[in-house]
N, C-alpha and C positions, 0 to 999 in steps of 0.2 A: 145422109142419115143412114142409108142402107149399109155403107161401108163401116160406119161407126158401130152400128148394131151388130154387123157381122163380126167385127173385131171382138166385141164383147162376148159374142157367142163362142168365138174361137178360144178366147182366154178361158171361158167357162168350161169348154170341152177339155182343154189342157188341164185345168184344175181338177176336173173329174177323173182324168186319167191318172194324175198325180196322187189322188187320194185313194187309189186302189179300186175304184169302181169299174168293173168291166163293162164294156159296151161294144158288142160286135157290130160292125157296119152292115147295114141291110138297106133295102129299098124303102123300108117303111119306118126306119127309126128317126127320121127327121134330120139326119146328119149327112148321110151319103145316099145319093139317088141311084137309080138303076144304071145310069151311065158311068157311075163311079166318081162323079163330080161332087165335091163337098158342097152342101147347101148350108150357108151360114146366115140365112135371113130369118129373123124372128119377127113375130107379130108383136106390136107395141100397144099396150092399153093406155091411150092418150088421156083418158079421164083420170086414171090413177096418178100419172105423172104431171097432171095439169098445174098444180100450185107452183112448184119450182120452175116449170117450163115457161109459164106465163111471165113470171118474174124475170127470168133470164131474157126472154124475147123482148119485153118492154125495155130492159136495160140496153140491148143492142139498138132498138129503134131510137131511143133517146140519144145515144152516142152519135148515130148517123144524123138525126134531125138537128143536133147542135151545130152541124156544119152549115146549115141553111137558114136557121132561125135568126133573125136580126137581134141585136143586143137588147133593144127595148122590149122584145117579146120573149126573153129568156124565161120569164115566169111560167110560160106555157109548158116548159120542160118539167118543172116541179108539179104542175097540175097533172101532167101525163104520168109522172111517177106515182103520185097518190092514187090516181085512177087505176094504174096497173096493179098496185098492191091490194086495192080494194077488190079487183077482179080475181086476184089470186086467192084472197080470203073466201070469196064466194065459191071458188072451185072446190073448197073443202066440203061444201054441203052435200053433194051427191056421194061423197066417200064415206059419209056417216052411216050408210045403210049396212055396211059389212066390210070385212077384211078383203083387200084386193092386192094382187101381186102381178108383177111383170118382169121382163128380162130374166126368165127362168131357163134353167138348163134344158136343152132339147132332149137329153137322155134321162132327165129327172125333173118333171114339171113341178115337183114340190119344193125344189131348191131354187130359190129366186134371189136376185140381187136387189130388188126394190119391192118393199111391202108397205102398204098403207093400212095399218091397224090402229087400234085406239091410242096406243102410245105415239105413233107417228102423227096422227091428227092433232093430239093435244100439243105436242111440241111445235108442229107447223102453225097452229093457231097462235101460240106464244110468239114465235119468230116473226111471222108475217104481221101480226098485230103490233108487235114492238117496232118493226120497220115502218109501219104506217104512221105510228105516233112520232117516230123520229123524223119522218118526212114532213109532218105538220110543223114540228119545231124548227125545221131547216128552211122552210119556205122564205122567211125574211132574210136569213143569212146569205142564201144563194143569190139574192137580188143585189146585195151590196158587197159582201166580203169574200165569197168563195166562187170559183169558176163553176157555173151551173152544170154544163154538160158533163164534165168529168165527175163532179160530185154525185149527180144522180146515177150515172152509170156505175160508179164504184159502190154506192150504197145498195142498189138493186142487185148487183152481182154478188156482194157479200150475203145479202138476204137469200138469194137463190141457193148459194152453197149451204147456208144454214138450214134452209128448208129441205134440202136433199139429204142431209146427214141422218136425221132420225129415221128415214125410210130405207137407209142403206143396210144391206144384210150380207155384205162381204167386206173384207178388210181393205181391198183395193178401192172400192167405192167410198168407204169411210174416210180413208186418207185423202182421196181426191176432194171429197166434199169439205173436209176440214181445211184444206189449203185454199179451196175456192172461197170459203167463208173468211179466211184469215188474210190472204194476200191483198184484197182490196181494202181491208181494214187498216193495214199499214199505211197505205197511201192516204186514206181518209184522215188519219191522225195527223199526218204531216202536210195536209193540203193548204194550210194557211201560209202562203209563200212569204218569206222574209221574216217569219216569226221564229226566234231562236228556240223558245220553249216547245213549239210544235215540232220542229225538226228534231230536237233532242228526244222528245217523247216517242216519235216515230222510230228513231234509230234504236232506242232501248227495247221497244216493243218488238221490232223486227229481229234483232239479234237473239233475244230471249226465245222467241217463238221458233226461229229457225233451228236453234240448238235442240229444243224440245222435240221438234218434228223429226230431226235426224235420229234422235234416240228412239222415237216411236217406230220409224222405218226399220231400224235395226231389230227391234222387238218383233215386228211383223215378219221380217225375214226368218227369224228364229222359229216363230210359230209355223210358218209355211214349211220350213225345213223339217220340222217335227211331224206335221200332220199331212203335208202334201196337198193342202187345199186352202182356199181363202174364204170360202163361204162359212158364215158363223155357225150354222146348225151342224155342218159337217165337221168343223173344228171341234165342236163339243163332243161329237161322237168319237172322233179320233183320239182326243185327249183322255177319254175314259179308258183307253187301252194302250197308253204310251209304253213302249219297252223301257225297262229300268235304265238302260244306258242313255236314253234320250230324256229322262225325267228332268235332269238339271237344266238341259237346254230349253225344255218347255217352260219350266218355272221362270227362267231368265227372260224368255220371250214374253210371257204374261206380264211380268213386272215392267219391262221396258215399254211395252205397248201402252200401258196405262199412263205413262209420263206425259205424253203429248196432250191427252185429254185433261189430266190434272193441271197442266199449265193453263189451259183455256178456262178452267174453273177458278183460277187464281188460288189454288190450294197451296199451303205452305209445303215446301220452300220455294214455290214457283210464283210467288205473289208480289215480289218487289217492284215489278213493272207497273203495277196498278195505279198508285197515286200520281206518279209523274205523268203517266199516259193520260189519265183522266184530266189532269190540269192542262196539259199541252194540247189536247185535242179540242176541236170545237165542241161546245156543250151538248148539242144533239148527238154527236158521235160518242161522247162519254156515256150518255144514257144508253145508246145502242150497244156499246161494249158491255155495260153493266148487266144487261138483260139478255140480249141475243147472243153475245159472246159466251156467256155462261151457259145458256141453253145448249149451245153446240157442245161444250165440254161435258155437261151432265148427260146429255143424250148419248154421246159417244161412250162415256164410262158405263152407262147402263147396258148398252148393247153388247160391249165386249165382255163385261163381267157376267151378266145374267144369262145371255144367250150363248156366247162362245166359250167362256171359261168357267162354267159351274163346277167342273171337275177339280179346279184349283181354287176353290173358295177358301181353303185354308191358307192360301197365299195372299189373295187380294183382300179378303175380309178384314183380317187384323190390320193390314196396311192402310186401308181406307178409314178404318175406325180411328187409328192414330192420326191420320191426316185431318180427319174431321175435328178432333179435339184440338190439335195444334192450330188449325186454320181459324176456328171460331175464337180461340184465345188470343192469337196474334192480332186478328182484326179488331177485336174489342179493346185490347190494351192500347193499340196504336190510335184508335179513335178517341180514347180518353185523353190522350196527350195533345190533341189538337187545340191550339190557342184560338179563341174566338176573334182575335184582332189580327191574325196573320192573313196575308193576302191569299185568296182562294181556299180559305179554311173550310168553307161550306162544301166545296167540291171534294176536298181531301177527306173530310169527315164521311161523306157519302161513299167515297172510294174505299176507305177502311171498313165502313159498315157493310159494303158489298162483299168484302173478304170474309167478314164474320158470318154473314148470311150464307155464304158458300159452305162454311163449315156445317151449318145446320142442315143444308140440303144433302150433304154427303152422308149424314147419319143413316137414313133409310137404305142407301146403297150398301153400306157396311152391314146393316142388319139383314139384308137379303142373303148374305153369305151364311147366316146362322139359322134362318127359318125358311123362307120361300120368296119367290120373286113378287109375291103380292105386296111386299113392303115398298116396292117401287112406286106404287100409287101415292104414297106419302110424299115422295120426292116430287112427283108431278104436281100434286096439289100445292105444295109449298112454293114450287117454282112459278106457278101461275099467279099465286097471291103476290109473291115478291115482284114479279114483272109489272103488275098493275100499279102497286104503290110506289115502287122505285122509279118507274117512268114518270109517275105523277110528281114525285119529289123533284126530279130533274127538270120537269116542265116548269115548276114554280121557281127553281133556281135560275133557269133561263130567263124567266120573266123579270126577276129581281135584278139580274145582271145587266139589264138594259138601262137601269138607273144607277147601279152600283157595280161598275166593271170589275172592281177588286174582289167582289163576291166573298166578303168575310161573313162569318156567322154574326158578328156584331152589327152588320148592315141590316139584319132582319129585326133589330130592335124597333119596336113601334110599328111593325108592318100592319098590325090590326087597325091602328088609327089611320093608316094611309090606304090600305086595301083590305077591308074586313073579310071579304069572301076568300081572297087569296090566303090570308093568314089562317082562317079556319080550315081551309083545304089542306094547307101545309101541315098544320097541327094534326089533322086526321091521318095524313100519310105517315107522319112520324110515330103516332100512336099505333098504327097498324104494324110498322116495322118493329116496334117495341113489344107488340103483343098485348096491348092494353085496350079496354073499351074506350070509345065506341068502335075501335078497330077490331070487331069481332072476328073477322076472317083471319087476321094476323094471330090472334089468340088460338083459334081452332087449328090453324096450320102448325103452330108450335106444339100444341098438344098432340097432334097426330105423329109428328116427328119424334117427340119425347116417348110416346107409347111404342113406336116401332123399336126404339132402343131397348126399352124395358122388356117387350115381348121376345126380343132376340137374346135376352140374357146379358145385355151389355149395360149392366147397372152403373158401372164406373163412367161410361160415356154419358148416360143420362144425368149423372151428378155433375159432370163437367159442363154439360149443356145448361143445366139449371143455374149454375154459378155464372155462366156467361150471359144468360138472359138477364140476371140481376145487374150485372156490370153494365150491360147495354142500356138499361133503364136510365142511368145517370146522364149519358150524353144525349139520348133522345129527349128526355124530359127537360134538360137544360136548354136545348134548342127550342123546344115548344114554349117554355116560359119566356124566352127572349121575344118571341113573336108578339106577346101581349103586354110587355112592359111599356111604360110611357117612354116616348122618344126623348133622347137627351136634348137639353136646352141648346139652342143655337148660340154660336159665339156672338153674333150681332143680334141685338134685340130687334124684334119685328114690331112695328107700331100696331097698336090695337085696332087701328082703323083699316089696316091692310087686310085684304081678303085672304082666307086660308089657301095655302098652296095645294094644288091638285096634282095627283099623280098623272103622268102622261098616259094616254090611252094605250092599252096593250094591243098588240097585233092580233087579229082575229084567229089565225092558225094556232098561235100559242094558247090563246084562250080556249080554243076548241080542244087542244090536247089536254089542258088542265081539266076541263069540264068532263071529257070522256073518261079519263082515269078516275076522277072523283066519283062520277056516277057508277062506274064499274066497281069501285071499292065499296060504295054504299050498298049496291045491290048484292054483292058477294057477302057483305057483313050481315045483311038481312036474310039472305038465302045461301048460307055457306055450303049447302048440299050440292049446289051447282059445281063446285070444285071438289068438295070432299068425297063425292061419289067415286072419284078415281081411287080413293083409298080402299074401297071394297070391291072394285072391278078389276078383273084380270086384264092386264094390258097387252099380253102377248098370246 
């Protein structure tokens, strides 16, 4: 650990030198001692870095334990993963008292690589909560279909990277966190051995992501070449006074850096991998990617635009506004085209719906370029709402898939007659996504995003959003209506004396996931201020 921390300090010192900040060696500057030996040891605030650290540590413990746990006891690994994620969530509690930072430059304690502020805590709550619900949905699958040790290690590793990213305050840590979150996700998508769809989905996901990452690294190199530093706050300072001959290089670096994060958000034109990946992946992983994967992309976009690149808001602001309009439109139009009788149409519709929702979440980020970073609160509020209801919808889809493996939308016809509570819960989730009562939190979240566009003077974007919300009502309400229609008559008549068929008992972990998301959705609809307070709170 000392060597790793020392290396980080060395890179930080090099970054400081490259950015033009003078630092004369002395016996008291924390870099060079009286003997002339460089001191690269930093103190570490373990409480601040506890959430991602606990998650990563539990992942390693599970990987090693898998070698010794007998096959009939593999379920203990899943219990350990759930416990570890719960502990990581509890580690967020002491961080709520105030902003904390660590891995700071020894020559400038105010410039740090890891910061736990309100924004970080909100995204880490979303990421770790989403990973916990994914783990609950996965407990049954790892007992029968998936290799338990590898699955839990990969899931927790991806969650650790996703939890690290919103706390990152330099481009090197951002890129590393992005890859730590992404690389295990590739393997998770293709973990169903012998499944052609799973292998194809993993390959598409991998190739698209690697290309986007390569472009992002090129952008980072341009930014570093222009500014001489990787720390976000120092980049912002340096970009304010870029010489004219470097202005084009800086603008190019800003644009290229955004591409990798735009890919993770499934923004147009980086969205084509989404439907095939969601269909080919195990359902819990599709849910994980739809929420946690997007949180990684949005938090990265927020950090690089609002903190590092405010001087070039005239570059990224219009670009993200156009991306938002194209993304929500492409997602909704594709969702409209989904046939209810096509295999996996339920998952495909949720996949295209997630693309459309990504467009809405991009709106406040674009608005921040025209007003202030206070608009970012609307993105956080919408992302938290979306995470709850989308994970709940995927939990219901996973439950229905146990009796209808094809998972067509048509399979949900008559669900109310078979499972009344499940149908009501699914209807509630769909209405939240549509922004209709009783899904009040969905309505309020859309209103805050709409208001951010209007306040920023982006009237055309607000109009595009309004049209898309109306379009989305059609497919959300169509699916909701199917839930309560009478089931189609069976081909073979059932004698009146035969007892009515009962739906098989649902696994307890899946029921727990559905229940938790339903309760969270109801509570947030009754007390939306729990989420909407982010709209009026400064996050940085």
